[in-house]
C-alpha positions, -999 to +999 in steps of 0.1 A: -134-273-389-098-262-385-072-284-368-055-271-337-022-262-354-039-241-381-063-225-356-034-215-334-016-199-363-047-180-374-053-168-339-018-156-336-023-137-369-054-120-355-033-108-326-004-098-349-026-078-372-039-059-341-003-054-330+005-042-365-023-016-362-007-005-329+028-003-345+014+020-373-004+041-348+029+046-330+045+056-363+017+081-369+023+096-335+060+100-343+051+117-376+027+141-358+054+149-333+077+162-361+049+181-378+044+157-408+007+153-406+005+138-441+029+110-432+009+106-399-022+102-420-005+075-441+002+055-409-033+061-395-048+047-426-023+018-424-035+012-389-071+010-400-062-014-428-044-037-403-075-037-380-096-046-411-072-075-417-075-087-381-112-087-384-111-107-416-091-134-398-114-131-368-145-136-389-130-165-408-121-184-376-157-182-365-169-192-400-148-223-396-163-231-362-132-220-343-128-197-314-108-165-314-083-161-285-071-125-280-038-121-263-020-091-247-006-068-273+031-058-270+040-022-267+053-009-301+086+007-308+081+045-305+115+061-310+127+068-346+157+086-359+140+101-390+111+098-414+132+074-435+138+052-404+100+051-398+093+038-433+123+014-433+109+000-400+074-003-415+089-020-446+107-046-424+074-051-405+055-058-437+082-084-446+076-101-412+039-101-420+046-117-454+067-145-438+041-152-412+014-155-439+037-179-459+041-201-428+003-203-423-001-210-460+024-238-458+005-254-429-028-249-447-014-266-478+000-295-457-035-299-441-052-296-475-074-268-460-084-253-493-107-226-479-079-213-457-056-213-487-081-192-506-082-167-478-044-166-475-040-160-512-059-128-508-036-117-480-005-128-498-015-108-529-022-078-505+013-081-491+029-076-526+011-043-527+020-034-491+057-041-495+058-022-528+040+008-512+066+010-485+095+005-508+083+032-532+078+057-504+113+049-490+128+057-525+109+090-526+120+100-491+156+093-500+153+115-531+139+143-508+168+140-483+182+175-488+151+191-501+126+200-474+102+214-500+100+180-518+095+163-484+065+186-477+051+179-511+053+142-503+037+149-470+008+166-489+006+136-512+003+112-482-023+134-465-047+125-493-047+087-485-079+073-472-089+038-461-115+022-483-124-013-472-124-038-500-158-049-512-169-085-506-163-093-542-126-085-540-118-091-503 
């Protein structure tokens, strides 16, 4: 059974992961509005991934005999200056996710809640990949700044991204 402090943090993370999905869907809508459907696809897939993360926390809370409390989801930011700004905002958001996970991991460590630590290690490792993905795309976008053809090639590359939920063995 989870103590109240840890349960509260895990519940907050369920809600934050749902909010993250909403944030990325807003970014997808922006990309669609400027005719970059490949970039939009990237963010739609990112949104699916965040919902998967929310459900992973959701299921874990119930496995530990807790109760999930869903809260109102804040409206996401919807106005962006450029495709670079969208990805920089996404990168900053991923850094917030990482810091939130570290905070939960610190509490789980203090509480000696080893099962939660195991779960959080998966998420923390996932965050290394998430931050790297955003950082890499930002660098590519910056190299495309004055080359629309290169930007559309990157758009085509991102159009191929699909969401594949991790298998139980590696999730």
